[in-house]
N, C-alpha and C positions, 0 to 999 in steps of 0.2 A: 403271596405272588410277588414276583420280582421281575425287573427288566433292566436292560442296559440302555444307555443313550439318554437324550434329553427328555426328562419327564415333564408332565404338565401339572405338577403339583408344586406350587411356588410359595415360599415363606413370605409373610408380610410382617411389617413392624408394628406389632400391637402387644400389649401386655395385659393378661387377664387380671381382673380385679378380685374376684371371689371364687372360692371353691376349688382352686387348683394349686397344688404345691409346685410353683414354678422353679425351674432351674435347680431341681433336686433339693428343695427345701422340705425335707420330710416332716418336720414338726411345725411348719408354718401354714397351718390350715386357717382359713379366714374366719376370725371370730366376729369381725365387724364388716358389714357390707356398706360400700359407698355408692350412693345413687347419683348418677350424672344426669343433669337436665340441660341439654343444649337449648338455648333460647335465641331466636332471631327477633331483633327489635328494629322496627322501621318507623319512619315518620309518615306524615300524610302523603308525601310524594314518593314513598316506597324506598327512600334512602336509609341505609343502615345507620342507626344511632350508636355512636362509639364512646360516649362519655358517661355511661351509667356506672354506678357503684353497687356494691353489695347491699347498701342501705336502701337503694331504690327498688329492690325486689322483695316481695313477700311470697314465700313458698309454703304450701300446705301438703301434707301427706295424709290421705283419708280424712281431710277436713281439719286436721290438727296442724298448727304452725310448727315449722321446723327451723332450726338454726343453720345457716349456711356455714360450711367450713371451707368453701372455696368459691371464688368468682374470678373468671378470666375471660378476656376478649380474645378470640382466635380469629386471625385475619385471613385474607384470601389465599395466602401461600401456605396456610397450615401452621404458621408460627405464632407463638404467643406474643401479644402486645403487652407492654408493661402495664400492669393493672393501675387504674386511676386511684387517687387517694380514697381510702375507705374500703378498697377491695381486699379480699382475703386470699392468701396464696394457696394454691393447690399443689400437691406433691406428685401426682401421677397423671397429669393431663395428657390425653392422647393427641398427638400432633398429626395433622393431615386429615384428609377426608377418605372415607371408605365408600366406593361406588359398587353397586351390584347391578350388572346387566342381566335382566331376566327376559328370556325369549319365550313367548307363548306358542306352543306347538299344537294347541287345540283350537283356539278361536282366531287363527290367522291362516292365510293362504300362503303359497310358496312365494308369490310376488311380494306380499307384505313382509315376509321374513327376509327376503333379499334387501328390501328397503331398510328394514330394521338393522341388518348387518352394516349397511352403509352408514346409517346414522350413528351407530355405536362406534364404528371405526373412526368417524370424524370426531366424535367426542374424545376418544382416547388420544388421538393425534393433536387435537387443537385445544382441548379444555382441561385435561388432567395436568396438574401442576406438581412441582417437586414436593415430595411428602405424601402425595395422594397414592392410593392403591385401589385396585378393582378386582372383582371376581365375575365369573360368567356362569349363569344358571339357565337350564331349560325347564319348562313346566308343562305338563300335559296329562290328560286323563289316562293315557296308556302306560306311561312309565313314571308318573309322579314327578317329583322334583329331582333334578340331577345337577350336580356341580361339576362343570367341565373345566373350570379353572378356579383355583383357590385365589385368595386375595394376594396380589402381587403388584409391585411397581414396575415390573418388566413389561414394557410396551410391546415388544416383539411377541412375547408369550400371549399377551392379551389379544393381540390382533390375530394370532394363529387360532386361538380358541373361538373368537367371534366368527372367523371365516369358516370354522369347521363344526358349527352346530348341526350340520347335516349328519355327522357321524356320532350318533348317541352311544354313550358308553354304558357300562354295566352298573351293578348295584353299588359297589364300593368305590368311593372317590379315590381310594388308594390304588385300586386296580385301574380306575380311569386314568390316574396319573401315569401309570406305566403303559398307557395306550392299549390295554387289553380289552377283550370282550367287545370289540368294535361291531356295532350293528347299524348299517346304513338304514335310516328310517325316514328321512325327509322326502325321499322320492315317492313314498307311498302316503305321504301326509295328505289327509283330506280334512279340511276344517269342518267342525260341527256347526251346522246351520239350523236355525229354527224354521219350522214350516207350520206355523199356526193355522194357515189357511190353505187347505188342499184344494186343488182345482176340481170342481164338481161337474159332472157331465150333465148337460142340459136335457131334462126329461119332462114329460107331461106330469104335472103334479098329481094328477088323478091315477097315474099308472102305478100299480102295485109294485112293479119292479123298481120304480124310482124311489118309492118310500123305503124299500129294502136297501137300495143302494145308499140312500142318505144315512140310514142306520149303520151300514157297514163303514161308510166314510167317517162318521162320527167316532166309531169305535177305533178305527185305524188312527185317526187324529189324536184321540185320547192316549192311545198306546205310545205314539211318537212323543207326545208332550211329556209323558212319564219318563221316557228314555232321555229326553233332552234335560229334564230336571235332574235326573240321576247323574248325567254328565257334568252339569253345573255344580252339583253337590260334591262330586269327586274332585273337580277342579278347585273349588273353594277350600276343601280340606287340604289339598296340596299347598295352596297359598298360605294357609294357617300354619302348617308345619314348617314351611320356609321361614315365616315370620318368627316363629318361636325359636328356631335354630339360630337365626341371626343374632339373637340376644346374647349368645355366647361370645360374639365378637365385640370387644369393648369399643366405645366411641360412637360417634354419629355415623349412621349409614344412609346413603342416598341411593334409593332403588329406582332404576329406570326400567319400567315394565312396558315392553313392546307388545301391545295387544289391541286387536280390534274390539275386544270386549264381547260379552254375551248378552243376549236379549233378557232384560230384567223381567220380562213376562214369565220367565222360568220360576219366579217367586209366586206366580199365580195372580188372580184378579182379572177383571175385564178391562179391555181397552174401550175407548169411546165407540169405535166401530162395532165391537162385539156387543156392547150394551145396547146400541141402537138397533142392531140386527135382531137380538133376542126380544127387545121391546116390540119391534114390528111383528115378529112371529106370535108373540103373546096377544097382541091386539087383533091379529088375523085368526086367532084360534088354533094356530099350528103348534100346539104345546109339545107334540111328539118330536118336532124338529128343533126345539130349543136345546142349546148345548149348555147345560148347567155346570159342566166341568170347568168352564172358564172362570167361574166364581171361586173355585178352590184356591186357597192361599197356602203355599208351602212354607210354613214357619221355620222348618229346619234349615233351609237354604238361607233364609233371611238372617237367622241367628248365626249361622256359620260365617256369613259375610261380615257381620258386625264383630264377631269374635276375631276374624282375621284382621280387620281394621284396628281393633284394640291391641292385638298382639304386635302388629307392625309398630304401633305407637309405643307400646311397652318396650320393644326392642330398639327404640330410638332410630327408626327407619322412616324417612320421608319418602313417600311414594310419588314418583312422577310418571304418569301413565301417558304413553305416546302411541297414538293410533298410526301404524305405518301404512294405512290405506291411502293417505294423501288426499289431495283434492280430486274428486271424481264427478263426472257428469251423472245425472239421475239415471240414465240408461245403463251406466256401469255399476250401479249399486246392486248388490245381491239381495237387498231387502227394501222394503218400503221406507218412506221418509220417517214415519213414526217409529218403525223398528230401528232405524239408524239412530234415532235419538235415544231409544231405550238401551242400546248396546253400550252407551257411555255412562249410564246412570250408576252402575255398580262401580265403575272406575272412579266416578266423582266421589262416591262414598269412601273409597280407600284413600283418595288424595286429600279429601277434606279432613278426615280423622287424623292424618299424619302431618298436616301442614304442607302438602305437596300441591301439584296442579295436574290438569288433564290437557293434553295438546292433541287436537283433532282437526281434520280437514285442512291440513297444511302440507306443503311440499318444501318449505324452507326449514329443514331440520337444523341448519347451522344457527338459525335464530333461536330455535328451541334449546340447543346446547348452550348458547350464550345466556339465555334467561336462567337456565338451571344453574349454570356456573356462577352468575352474579347473585342469584338468590341464596346460594350456599357459601358466598365468599367470606362472610364474617358472622360470628355468632358469639353469644356469651355462654360460658360453660359454668353452670351452678352445681355445687356439690354439697350433699348433706349426708349424715349418717342415717341409714335405714332403720326404722323402728323394728323391733323383733316381732315375730308373728308366726303364723303357720306356713310351712313350706308350700310353695305353689300358689299362695294367696295373691290376688291382684290388688294393687294399691293405686288409687287415683291421685294424680298430682295436680295441684293448682298453682299457677304462677300469676301474680299481679305486679304491676309497676306503678309507682307513685307519680311518675311524671306524666302530665296530661299530653294527649296527642300522640303517644307512642303505642303502636300495635305490636303484640307479641305472638309468636308461633313457637310451640314447644311440644314435647311428648306429653301425652295425656295420662300416662300411668306406667306401671311396671309390675312384673310378676316376681315374687320372691323365688329364690333358687329352689328347684324341685329335686326330689331324690333321683339319684342316677338311674335307678331301675325304670324310671318313667321317661328317660331320654329316648328320642327317636334315633334312627340310624344317622340322620343328617346332623342332629345335635351332637352325637358322639364324634362324628367326623370333624365338626367345627371346634369341639373341645381340643382335639389334637392340633387343629390349625392355630388356635390361640396360643397353645404351648410352644409350638414350633416357631412362632414369631416372637417369643419372649426373649429376654436378655439373660443369658446364663451367667454373665459377669456379676449379677446381683446375688448369685447363689452363695449360701454359706457352706453347703456340703452337697455338691452334686454327686449323683451316683457315678461310681467309677466306670469309665468307658475307655476302651482301647480299640485301635484299628491297625491291622497288620497287613501290609501289601505283600502279595506273593507274585513276583514278576515272571509269570509264565511266558509272556509274549516278547518276542524280539523282532524288530522291524527296522529297516532303513528306508528313508524317504522323507517327504516334506512333512511339516508339522500337521497339515490337514490330513495326510494319509495316515500318519501315526494316530491322530485323534480318532479317526473312524475305524481303523483296522486293529488297533491294539487295545485290548481290554485286560486289565489286571484284576484278579480276584482279591478283594480286600476283606479279610476276616474281621468281623466286628464282635466285640465282647462287652458285656456289662456284668457287673457283680453286685449282688444285693445281699450283704451280710444279714443274718437273721436279726442281729441287734438293730440294724438300720430299719428293717421292716417293722419291728416293734414300735419304733418311734414315729414312723411315717404315716400311719393310718392304713397301710396295706397289711392285711392279715395273712400270716403264713398259711392259713387254711383256705384262702381264696384262690381262685384261678386268676392268672394275670396274662396280659398280652404285652408284647414288646415291639417297638418300632426302631428302625435305623433309617435316618435320612442323610444322604450325602449332599451337602450344600456347597456349591461352587464358590470359592473365595472371591469376593468382589461383587458378584451379581446376586448371590443368595439363591440362585436357581437350584432346584432339586434335580440332580443328575443321577441319583441312584436311590434305591429304596428296598428295604426288606422288612418283613413282618412275620411274627410267629406268636404262638401261645404256649403257656407252660401250665401244666397241671399243678394242683396244690403241692407245695413242697412237703406238706405233712404226710403225703402218701409215700414219699421217698425221703425219709428224714436224713439230715446231714448236719454236722456240727457247724460248718462255715456259713452256708446260705444257699442262695440261688444264683446260678451263673447261666446266662443265655447267650448263644452264639448264632450268627448267621453270616452270609457272605454277600457282598455287593460287587458286581463287575464295574470297574471304572476306567475311563480313558485317562491318559496322562493329564495331570493338573494338580492343583492344591485344593483341598476340601476341608470343611468342617463336618465331622460326623456327629449328628445330633441323635441322642438316644432317648426314648420315652418308654416308661413302664406304667401300665394302667391296671388297677384292680378292677376286675370285671364285675364285682359285686357292689362296690360303693363308689367307683369312679375316681378314687384318689390316684393322682399321677405324680410320678417322679421323673426327672430328666437330667441328662448330663451331656457333655460334649468333649470332643477331642479333635485334634488336627492331624491330617495325614497328607503326605506328598506322594503322588504316584508318578513315576517317570517311565519313559520308554527304555527298555533294556538293550544294551549293546555289549556283547561279550558275556563274561561270567558275572552272575548276580547271586546274592545270598539273601535269604529270608529266614528269620528265626523267631521262636517264641518259647516262653516257659510254660510247660504243660501243667494243668491243674492237678491237684490232689483229689482224685475222685472220691476217696473215702470220706473226705471232709465237706464236699460240696455236692449239691444236686445240679448236674450239668444238663442243660437243654440244648440239643444239637439240631440243626436244620433237617427237616424231613425231605425237602427238595430245594433246589436253588437253580438260578439261571446259568451258573457255571459250576464246574466241579468243586466240591468242598476241598480246600487245600490242606486242611489239618488232618492228614491221613498218614499212617505209618503201617507198613505191611498190610495195607488194605483195610485198616481199622480206623474209624473216625475218632478223633481225640478232641479234647477241650483245652483251650489256652487260658492262662490267667490274664485278667485285665490289668493288674498291677503286680509289681514284683517288689514287695517289702519283705526283706529277709534279715536274718540275724547272722553275725559272724559265726562261721563253722557250720552253717546250715547246708543242706544238700538240696538241689533242685534238678529237675529233668528238663533238658533243653532239646527241642526239635529243630533241626537245621535242614533247610532245603537249598540245594546248590543247583543253579540253572546255567545254561549256556555251554555245557560240556559236549564232547563228541566221543561217545563210547566206541563208535565204529573205527576211529583212527587210533584210539589209545584206550586200552583196557584198564589202565592204572586208575585207582581211586584218587580223588582229589585230596589234597592236604588241607587240614583245618586246624587253625590255632585260635584259642580263646584267651583273652586277657581282660583285666579290670582297668578301666580308665576313669579319670576325673571328668567332670562336666566340660573342662577345657580341652580334653583329649589327651592328657598326659597319662602314660602307662603307669599303673601302680604295681601290678603283679600278674604274671601268667598263672593260669589255672589248669591243673591236671584233672582229668575226668575219667570215669569208667564208661567205656563204650558199650552201649546196650544193643544197638542195631545199626547196621550200615548196609545199604543196598542201592542198586540202580533201579530207580522208579521208571525210567525210560532211557532211550539212547542219549538224551541230553540233560537228564535230571537225576541227581543223586540225593538221597535222604539219609540223615544221621540222627540217632537218638543217643544222647550222652548224659550221664549223671554227674553233675559238677558238685564239688565240695568247696565252699567259700573259705578263704583264710580265716583263722580264728582271731587274728590281730588285725582289725580294720576299723578305722575311726567311723563314727556315725556320720551319715550324710548321703548325698546323691552321687551315684556313680553310673557307670555304663559297662555292659558286657560288649567288648569289641571283638567281632568275629572276622577272620580273614581266611578265605578259601582260595586255594591256588590250583590251577590246572597245570600239573607238573609237566606234561608233554609240550604244551604250547606256551607256557610261561605266563599265562593270563591269570589275573586274580580279581576277586570280588569281595566287597566288605559290607558289613552291616553293624548296626549299633543298637543295643537293647537297653533301655534305661532300667536301673534298679535303685532301690532305696535301702540303705543299710541302717538298721536300728541297733542300739546297744542292748546287750543282754541285761535283763533285770538282775539286781543283786540278790 
């Protein structure tokens, strides 16, 4: 699925620690996992203690002492403070805070969600600092967990997502990013409410109909209780999946859960009122009227709640639960006083297990934001090497401090990396998120990526008009030689999927996206490797095209990047690419795209090479598209000249070629295929193919330059 325009999937600055070959490092699979333990240290007055050293901390993993390999104090702005004497330096500390705004669509009403949006908006505008990023999620029993905005520093994008939680998107966050599958759901939102006490009709106790009615009401009530417990169980499972998925995002996460909470009586057991009522019936001999179902305890939901709390702690997520109901009069409460207390008990469990807090019965959400901001303003980041064990095993973490009077808050444990086949859809999405936010400049050998703009559009007008009305198809190409696959951990026998993201230079906003899958290359063997192509429509601007390839069997990922400049066309324009040698490569072409696939000759789709490394005397096939012509006034074909130039633009030599095809694709577009033979005497190095097309009748010309790399022939 692809779309043009500003997408809602934004990169964030984070670097994965384990399990992913970042920036196209095919052989750099993590052999050693580093465990990060953010620790908040405060004194008796709640003030952050800032002068602790590594020697002040004692850390255990499953009860066994571990040696710290890193100890840093991170301050409120997300920057590292110079470690005090005795601290150990860390090499990959995550800078900034990661906020996750989670909106509960099950145990909230529309008014509460409106308040939650206002509170989240205030937090973004007033409390997010330079270096911080945030994401937006919705959670509900109908659609599970949905990410409507990936982690980003772009405040405008965050505010847009927060204000638009009414428009729930579809299953895939990538489709969500393209604003596809829009399903308005908030208008029909009805919060799930407990109804433990049904209103009973007053009848004569001796009336047989009354006894029958009581039995019916008890059965109806028990049925509703089971439905409510089922809703709570589904909700808690969604929370647990969100918690596990967030573990893929490195660094400390601060989760703001906007929820009224659910009645903890869904876990079972009797309230004081129910116990007294049953005791009275027992004493009066009305055994038939006793409701013994109130004594049932739902251990599954209790266990799921504690699993979710443990998983949030493992994922290094502090949970701040905010009830958006505000301060209300007793007459405005949809439940009794004891029920109101019970709705917050599960939230208290989540907050206590993660070092967070619960904020309820308040209308001063600016104070809540201030407290959360200050409470996360500074912390120590302790790092140690994880002991080896079984994949997926949970490890308990213990942290003590030797200084008296200092209170600590930290994550309680972590899960070891689990096999990729056990990843949920959300975890797979966040794996791509972590890679997209990585730094490709650290790569040793990124996968070869190319982007070729085909300037179909011509428009005169203001920059705003051009930006919205002129979209250029940009052909994106990645090449995976079989030799690279063998070293990377991606098996040639496995199915892979590939992604292209167009990130706007300067903002990092994703303004274009394409995604496809490739069957096993072993089914269509080729000498060279696997080449995947797709097309992204882009408005004028400068972009970084990030490419990602993922093995769908083991989750190994490779990535690459290239830059492309897209301009608005005025007059004659030229686009060109070197066509691939199909007999040597398995080419994967797009099955559908948001705009017409531009690599077409005589109606047939073709594949372009991502890189042009050639030898002196080699031949290559060049596809040239010439735009901005006017066949109606001049039937003459345009003139095309090709020459080799140095990186500085100095002409080295003209090239003669064999014309393979030349035709009018439309009244304004002319396409040419020519086989070029490179000179046999040419020094090794970087060059360019310089193309000049001339409209003979009007005297206009357009140019393009295609980089090539000349290698010397082996002796």
